[in-house]
N, C-alpha and C positions, 0 to 999 in steps of 0.2 A: 304315666309319664314317659311316652315315648318320643320319636323323632319329631312329632308334628308339634311341639313346643318351640321347637329350635326353628323348624320351618316357618312358624308364625310370626317368630321375632325377626327373623331375616326377611319375611315379606314385608312386615312394618318398617323396616329399616328401608328396604328399598322404595317403598311406597312413599317414605317421608323424602327420601332423595330425590326421587322424581318430583314431588310437588314443591319442594325448595329450589331446585334447578329450574323448573318451569317459571316460578315467580321471578327470576330474575334474567332467563333467556327470552321467553316470549314477547316482553315490552320491546326489547331489542331486536328481535327477529321484525316485528310490526314496523319499527323505524327503518330498519335495513331495507324492507320492501318497498317503503314507502319512498325513500330516496332512491332506489334503483329503479322505478317507475319514473321519476322525476328526471333522472339521470339520461334514461332511455328516451324520454321524450322530449329533451332538451338536447342531446347528442353532447353532454358535458362529461367527460372521461376523468375527472379529478378525483385521486383515491383519498384524499384527505375530506373530501364532502362526503364518503360513505362510511369511513373510520369515526370521526369525531362525532356525529349526532348518536351514534351506536354507543359509544364510550360515555357520551353524557347520560344518555337514558339509564345505561347499566348501572352508572354512580348512583343517580338520582333514585333507580329501584332499590338500591342498596340501602340509600339513606331511608328512604320512605318506609320501606318495608323490613328494615333490619329488627325492628323490635318483634315484628309477628314472626319473622324467621328464627331469631334466638328463642322466642316462646315455644315454638313447635319444637325445636331441638329441646329444649329443657323439659317439656311435657313428655318427651319420648324417653330421655334419660330417666325421669323420674319412674315411669312406668316400667323401664327395663330394670331399674334398682330394686323396685317394689317387688318385682317378680322372681327375684332370685331365690327366695325360700321355696317357689312351687317348682323350680328349675332343677334345685338342687335335692330334693326329696325324692 
């Protein structure tokens, strides 16, 4: 029962954070890149044209993926709480 358990817990937490943030950020990144290419091709330099689609996609990804995101957090929390006896002993 050495520090390996704590390193595993921290590694799992960091992996979970990366997965959850990626699920929100990657769709926004794709839309932002598409809008940037469109703006470069048409020479339109409107700031709201790049901001609003990214905001809408981020909100939609939170709405549609919220259940999955919350389920991942709950699964990790349940695993963390159930591993307390092995960490204490």
